[in-house]
VOBA-1610 file (N, C-alpha, C; in pm, whole numbers, padded with zeros to 5 digits, always signed):
BEGIN
Unk+00083-00119+00000Unk+00000+00000+00000Unk+00088+00126+00000Unk+00055+00223-00087Unk+00137+00345-00094Unk+00150+00416+00040Unk+00041+00427+00116Unk+00048+00500+00242Unk+00142+00431+00341Unk+00141+00299+00344Unk+00232+00227+00432Unk+00377+00250+00390Unk+00402+00254+00260Unk+00538+00279+00210Unk+00582+00422+00241Unk+00489+00516+00235Unk+00519+00654+00271Unk+00556+00664+00419Unk+00478+00598+00504Unk+00506+00601+00647Unk+00643+00539+00677Unk+00677+00433+00606Unk+00808+00370+00624Unk+00919+00468+00586Unk+00901+00538+00474Unk+01003+00631+00427Unk+01023+00746+00527Unk+00914+00800+00578Unk+00924+00911+00673Unk+00983+00864+00806Unk+00948+00744+00846Unk+01005+00689+00970Unk+01156+00669+00954Unk+01196+00618+00838Unk+01339+00598+00812Unk+01413+00731+00812Unk+01353+00831+00750Unk+01414+00964+00744Unk+01432+01021+00885Unk+01334+00998+00969Unk+01337+01053+01105Unk+01438+00981+01194Unk+01457+00851+01171Unk+01538+00770+01262Unk+01667+00717+01199Unk+01709+00776+01088Unk+01824+00723+01015Unk+01952+00725+01099Unk+01965+00822+01186Unk+02087+00833+01267Unk+02102+00717+01365Unk+01993+00646+01392Unk+01997+00537+01488Unk+02048+00407+01426Unk+02064+00406+01295Unk+02113+00287+01226Unk+02265+00285+01224Unk+02322+00166+01223Unk+02467+00154+01209Unk+02508+00200+01070Unk+02624+00264+01061Unk+02674+00304+00929Unk+02705+00178+00847Unk+02696+00193+00717Unk+02728+00078+00631Unk+02603+00007+00583Unk+02603-00124+00598Unk+02499-00209+00540Unk+02359-00173+00588Unk+02343-00144+00718Unk+02210-00115+00771Unk+02147+00004+00701Unk+02224+00109+00683Unk+02170+00229+00620Unk+02140+00207+00472Unk+02222+00128+00406Unk+02197+00096+00265Unk+02067+00017+00252Unk+02048-00082+00336Unk+01929-00166+00330Unk+01803-00083+00355Unk+01807+00002+00457Unk+01689+00082+00490Unk+01660+00185+00381Unk+01764+00248+00327Unk+01741+00346+00221Unk+01674+00279+00101Unk+01725+00165+00060Unk+01666+00094-00054Unk+01521+00055-00025Unk+01493+00018+00099Unk+01358-00026+00136Unk+01257+00088+00131Unk+01303+00211+00146Unk+01208+00322+00152Unk+01198+00400+00021Unk+01268+00357-00083Unk+01265+00432-00209Unk+01124+00440-00269Unk+01050+00331-00266Unk+00914+00336-00322Unk+00829+00437-00247Unk+00846+00443-00116Unk+00772+00541-00037Unk+00809+00684-00073Unk+00938+00709-00097Unk+00982+00842-00139Unk+00913+00881-00270Unk+00907+00785-00361Unk+00842+00812-00489Unk+00695+00845-00472Unk+00627+00774-00380Unk+00484+00800-00357Unk+00462+00939-00296Unk+00556+00983-00211Unk+00542+01117-00151Unk+00529+01223-00259Unk+00603+01204-00368Unk+00602+01301-00478Unk+00495+01271-00582Unk+00419+01163-00564Unk+00324+01119-00665Unk+00192+01194-00662Unk+00125+01190-00775Unk-00007+01251-00784Unk-00101+01186-00683Unk-00180+01268-00617Unk-00274+01216-00519Unk-00218+01209-00378Unk-00086+01220-00366Unk-00022+01210-00235Unk+00058+01335-00199Unk+00115+01400-00298Unk+00213+01505-00270Unk+00154+01623-00195Unk+00027+01655-00218Unk-00035+01771-00151Unk-00026+01760+00000Unk-00046+01639+00052Unk-00042+01617+00196Unk+00095+01571+00245Unk+00163+01489+00165Unk+00284+01423+00214Unk+00410+01508+00199Unk+00420+01588+00094Unk+00538+01674+00079Unk+00549+01772+00197Unk+00439+01840+00238Unk+00450+01927+00357Unk+00493+01851+00482Unk+00447+01728+00499Unk+00492+01648+00614Unk+00642+01626+00609Unk+00690+01594+00491Unk+00832+01569+00474Unk+00914+01696+00498Unk+00867+01808+00445Unk+00936+01935+00463Unk+00938+01977+00610Unk+00828+01952+00680Unk+00822+01986+00822Unk+00923+01905+00902Unk+00938+01778+00866Unk+01035+01693+00934Unk+01177+01744+00909Unk+01206+01778+00785Unk+01339+01829+00752Unk+01366+01962+00824Unk+01266+02049+00828Unk+01283+02180+00891Unk+01307+02169+01040Unk+01255+02063+01101Unk+01269+02048+01246Unk+01409+02001+01286Unk+01490+01959+01189Unk+01622+01902+01219Unk+01738+01996+01186Unk+01739+02054+01068Unk+01849+02142+01031Unk+01954+02074+00945Unk+02040+02157+00883Unk+02134+02109+00781Unk+02243+02018+00836Unk+02274+02029+00965Unk+02383+01949+01021Unk+02333+01829+01102Unk+02205+01802+01097Unk+02152+01685+01169Unk+02218+01558+01116Unk+02270+01477+01207Unk+02346+01358+01167Unk+02264+01264+01080Unk+02139+01243+01118Unk+02055+01151+01043Unk+02022+01202+00904Unk+01989+01331+00893Unk+01956+01387+00762Unk+02079+01388+00670Unk+02193+01426+00725Unk+02316+01424+00645Unk+02343+01284+00592Unk+02324+01183+00679Unk+02348+01045+00638Unk+02246+00999+00533Unk+02120+01042+00548Unk+02016+01000+00453Unk+02044+01058+00315Unk+02076+01187+00309Unk+02103+01248+00179Unk+02236+01203+00122Unk+02327+01164+00207Unk+02453+01103+00159Unk+02421+00969+00092Unk+02330+00892+00152Unk+02290+00765+00092Unk+02223+00791-00043Unk+02141+00894-00052Unk+02076+00928-00179Unk+02181+00965-00284Unk+02283+01042-00243Unk+02388+01081-00336Unk+02464+00960-00386Unk+02502+00871-00294Unk+02576+00752-00334Unk+02494+00665-00428Unk+02366+00647-00396Unk+02280+00565-00481Unk+02271+00623-00622Unk+02254+00754-00631Unk+02240+00818-00762Unk+02372+00824-00839Unk+02483+00804-00770Unk+02613+00797-00837Unk+02633+00665-00912Unk+02567+00562-00868Unk+02589+00428-00923Unk+02530+00419-01064Unk+02610+00397-01166Unk+02555+00386-01302Unk+02451+00274-01312Unk+02342+00303-01380Unk+02231+00207-01387Unk+02273+00071-01444Unk+02370+00071-01535Unk+02410-00054-01598Unk+02537-00114-01542Unk+02578-00070-01421Unk+02708-00114-01370Unk+02701-00169-01227Unk+02599-00249-01200Unk+02583-00303-01065Unk+02694-00402-01028Unk+02771-00447-01128Unk+02880-00541-01100Unk+03017-00476-01113Unk+03022-00344-01124Unk+03149-00274-01143Unk+03242-00294-01024Unk+03371-00291-01051Unk+03469-00306-00943Unk+03472-00185-00852Unk+03440-00067-00907Unk+03437+00055-00828Unk+03342+00154-00894Unk+03304+00256-00819Unk+03218+00361-00872Unk+03286+00494-00844Unk+03309+00573-00947Unk+03374+00701-00931Unk+03299+00791-00836Unk+03372+00854-00745Unk+03310+00945-00650Unk+03259+00880-00524Unk+03280+00748-00510Unk+03230+00676-00392Unk+03343+00599-00325Unk+03350+00605-00191Unk+03449+00523-00121Unk+03428+00375-00151Unk+03536+00300-00165Unk+03525+00158-00200Unk+03446+00080-00095Unk+03461+00117+00032Unk+03386+00047+00137Unk+03236+00067+00120Unk+03196+00188+00084Unk+03054+00215+00062Unk+03001+00136-00057Unk+03079+00131-00165Unk+03035+00058-00284Unk+03014-00090-00254Unk+03096-00144-00167Unk+03082-00286-00131Unk+02944-00313-00071Unk+02895-00222+00012Unk+02763-00240+00074Unk+02652-00230-00031Unk+02662-00133-00120Unk+02561-00116-00225Unk+02564-00233-00323Unk+02683-00271-00365Unk+02697-00375-00467Unk+02633-00506-00423Unk+02649-00538-00295Unk+02594-00663-00243Unk+02443-00667-00255Unk+02379-00551-00256Unk+02233-00547-00258Unk+02174-00505-00392Unk+02260-00468-00486Unk+02211-00425-00617Unk+02250-00521-00730Unk+02325-00628-00697Unk+02378-00714-00802Unk+02270-00782-00885Unk+02149-00794-00829Unk+02041-00858-00905Unk+01955-00757-00982Unk+01986-00629-00970Unk+01905-00526-01035Unk+01947-00505-01180Unk+01850-00500-01269Unk+01877-00469-01408Unk+01886-00317-01425Unk+01930-00274-01543Unk+01935-00131-01570Unk+01795-00069-01558Unk+01693-00142-01604Unk+01556-00091-01595Unk+01512-00076-01450Unk+01552-00171-01366Unk+01520-00162-01223Unk+01583-00036-01163Unk+01710-00014-01195Unk+01782+00100-01141Unk+01723+00232-01189Unk+01683+00237-01315Unk+01620+00358-01368Unk+01493+00390-01291Unk+01412+00289-01265Unk+01287+00309-01192Unk+01313+00358-01049Unk+01412+00298-00983Unk+01444+00338-00847Unk+01500+00480-00842Unk+01591+00510-00933Unk+01650+00644-00936Unk+01544+00749-00967Unk+01454+00717-01056Unk+01347+00811-01090Unk+01263+00846-00968Unk+01234+00746-00886Unk+01156+00770-00764Unk+01230+00865-00670Unk+01358+00840-00650Unk+01438+00925-00560Unk+01443+01068-00614Unk+01466+01083-00744Unk+01479+01216-00803Unk+01347+01292-00802Unk+01237+01224-00822Unk+01107+01291-00816Unk+01080+01340-00675Unk+01120+01260-00577Unk+01106+01303-00437Unk+01192+01427-00410Unk+01317+01423-00454Unk+01405+01538-00435Unk+01348+01662-00503Unk+01295+01644-00622Unk+01237+01757-00695Unk+01116+01815-00626Unk+01038+01731-00559Unk+00918+01779-00490Unk+00952+01866-00370Unk+01073+01852-00317Unk+01114+01929-00200Unk+01157+02070-00235Unk+01197+02091-00361Unk+01248+02221-00401Unk+01372+02258-00322Unk+01390+02386-00298Unk+01505+02433-00221Unk+01466+02469-00078Unk+01345+02431-00037Unk+01299+02464+00098Unk+01385+02399+00207Unk+01421+02271+00193Unk+01514+02215+00290Unk+01652+02280+00270Unk+01745+02259+00361Unk+01878+02315+00336Unk+01933+02270+00200Unk+01973+02366+00119Unk+02026+02334-00014Unk+02147+02244-00006Unk+02222+02255+00105Unk+02342+02172+00120Unk+02307+02023+00127Unk+02182+01992+00158Unk+02138+01852+00163Unk+02080+01807+00029Unk+01992+01889-00030Unk+01912+01841-00143Unk+01974+01862-00281Unk+02073+01951-00292Unk+02123+01984-00426Unk+02217+01878-00482Unk+02310+01832-00400Unk+02414+01740-00449Unk+02357+01611-00507Unk+02258+01546-00444Unk+02207+01421-00503Unk+02155+01438-00646Unk+02081+01546-00670Unk+02032+01569-00806Unk+02145+01602-00901Unk+02245+01675-00852Unk+02357+01714-00937Unk+02434+01592-00986Unk+02459+01493-00898Unk+02537+01377-00942Unk+02458+01292-01041Unk+02325+01300-01037Unk+02244+01221-01130Unk+02257+01270-01273Unk+02306+01391-01291Unk+02319+01449-01425Unk+02419+01372-01511Unk+02513+01301-01447Unk+02614+01228-01525Unk+02565+01089-01567Unk+02445+01049-01528Unk+02392+00919-01567Unk+02376+00910-01719Unk+02405+00793-01774Unk+02397+00773-01919Unk+02255+00760-01971Unk+02161+00734-01885Unk+02023+00714-01928Unk+01945+00845-01917Unk+01886+00888-02029Unk+01814+01015-02033Unk+01701+01022-01930Unk+01636+00909-01906Unk+01524+00908-01813Unk+01566+00952-01673Unk+01693+00932-01641Unk+01745+00970-01510Unk+01807+01109-01514Unk+01901+01131-01607Unk+01975+01258-01607Unk+01884+01377-01636Unk+01778+01357-01713Unk+01686+01467-01743Unk+01617+01518-01617Unk+01577+01426-01529Unk+01512+01468-01404Unk+01613+01537-01314Unk+01736+01483-01308Unk+01840+01547-01229Unk+01865+01689-01276Unk+01875+01708-01407Unk+01898+01842-01463Unk+01782+01936-01431Unk+01661+01884-01442Unk+01543+01967-01413Unk+01541+02010-01267Unk+01574+01918-01178Unk+01579+01953-01036Unk+01680+02064-01010Unk+01800+02049-01068Unk+01906+02148-01047Unk+01866+02285-01103Unk+01806+02286-01222Unk+01767+02413-01283Unk+01663+02486-01198Unk+01573+02410-01134Unk+01472+02473-01049Unk+01535+02530-00922Unk+01639+02464-00872Unk+01701+02510-00748Unk+01807+02617-00770Unk+01870+02618-00888Unk+01982+02709-00914Unk+01955+02854-00874Unk+01840+02913-00911Unk+01818+03054-00878Unk+01808+03080-00728Unk+01782+02977-00650Unk+01763+02994-00505Unk+01889+02963-00424Unk+01997+02922-00490Unk+02118+02888-00417Unk+02194+03014-00375Unk+02248+03009-00256Unk+02331+03118-00207Unk+02477+03075-00218Unk+02539+03110-00329Unk+02676+03068-00355Unk+02780+03162-00294Unk+02732+03260-00220Unk+02824+03350-00150Unk+02839+03313-00003Unk+02728+03284+00063Unk+02732+03268+00208Unk+02691+03131+00260Unk+02642+03042+00174Unk+02603+02909+00221Unk+02726+02820+00226Unk+02798+02829+00339Unk+02925+02756+00351Unk+02904+02605+00348Unk+02792+02558+00403Unk+02766+02414+00405Unk+02747+02360+00264Unk+02672+02434+00182Unk+02650+02393+00043Unk+02782+02391-00033Unk+02857+02499-00024Unk+02984+02507-00096Unk+03081+02400-00049Unk+03085+02377+00081Unk+03174+02274+00135Unk+03142+02137+00082Unk+03013+02102+00080Unk+02974+01969+00034Unk+02997+01952-00116Unk+02974+02057-00192Unk+02998+02047-00337Unk+03146+02029-00366Unk+03231+02103-00296Unk+03375+02091-00318Unk+03426+01955-00272Unk+03385+01914-00153Unk+03434+01788-00097Unk+03387+01667-00178Unk+03272+01681-00245Unk+03222+01570-00327Unk+03313+01543-00446Unk+03388+01645-00489Unk+03474+01630-00608Unk+03616+01589-00572Unk+03652+01597-00445Unk+03788+01563-00403Unk+03798+01415-00371Unk+03906+01351-00414Unk+03924+01209-00386Unk+04000+01185-00256Unk+04063+01288-00204Unk+04130+01279-00075Unk+04136+01417-00013Unk+04145+01423+00120Unk+04144+01550+00190Unk+04275+01627+00166Unk+04268+01759+00159Unk+04391+01839+00147Unk+04482+01814+00267Unk+04608+01827+00246Unk+04706+01806+00353Unk+04675+01900+00470Unk+04670+01842+00588Unk+04640+01921+00707Unk+04494+01928+00741Unk+04407+01877+00652Unk+04263+01882+00676Unk+04201+01741+00679Unk+04284+01643+00705Unk+04235+01504+00706Unk+04131+01479+00814Unk+04134+01556+00921Unk+04041+01535+01032Unk+03923+01631+01031Unk+03900+01699+00920Unk+03788+01792+00911Unk+03656+01717+00927Unk+03557+01785+00980Unk+03427+01722+01005Unk+03318+01801+00933Unk+03195+01750+00944Unk+03080+01819+00886Unk+03089+01833+00736Unk+03050+01948+00686Unk+03043+01970+00541Unk+03182+01981+00477Unk+03288+01986+00559Unk+03424+01996+00505Unk+03498+01864+00511Unk+03429+01757+00544Unk+03493+01626+00553Unk+03503+01562+00414Unk+03622+01516+00380Unk+03645+01449+00251Unk+03672+01302+00276Unk+03590+01216+00217Unk+03614+01072+00226Unk+03699+01028+00108Unk+03804+00949+00132Unk+03882+00894+00019Unk+03790+00814-00073Unk+03798+00839-00201Unk+03705+00773-00293Unk+03770+00748-00428Unk+03702+00666-00507Unk+03752+00636-00642Unk+03742+00760-00729Unk+03833+00771-00827Unk+03832+00886-00917Unk+03701+00894-00994
//
């Protein structure tokens, strides 16, 4: 039932920080993707998007659970739809890819397109109302997908948010965008935290 899947997604979003890092968070994120898609769907979005926005607003940009949830969304959208068996994924730590790969190896390209579409439609329904430092990066990484059905939605999301971004003073947004492109931390900044933390990752 769509409503049950929506409730699961919102519960996961609210309690994501209570999960162990790694496999647990990957499993739960994948389990709630259908619910995320329903939140943005016709017949549901009028009531469910405001619920989701209220939950996000109550936490803030540095909330551990929200940061982890949107990080999971970014990692998932980085994975090429036709490369569930790849040895590595550019832009993702190898340890993270191991957790995703174990649970996506049976997914076809069509399966991945459907799942990514649900996540991107949910992200698009949020607009820039939540902290941009959380919602912008996942849509941005989807733009490099080879399948038009995915990259077109990512591009559309970014174009809608672009005019509302504060590229002068939103340090969290700028930090996350920069750190997402770095494969290793600058010398002397290996112990940085928050939006300035760089995880070693594949090129």
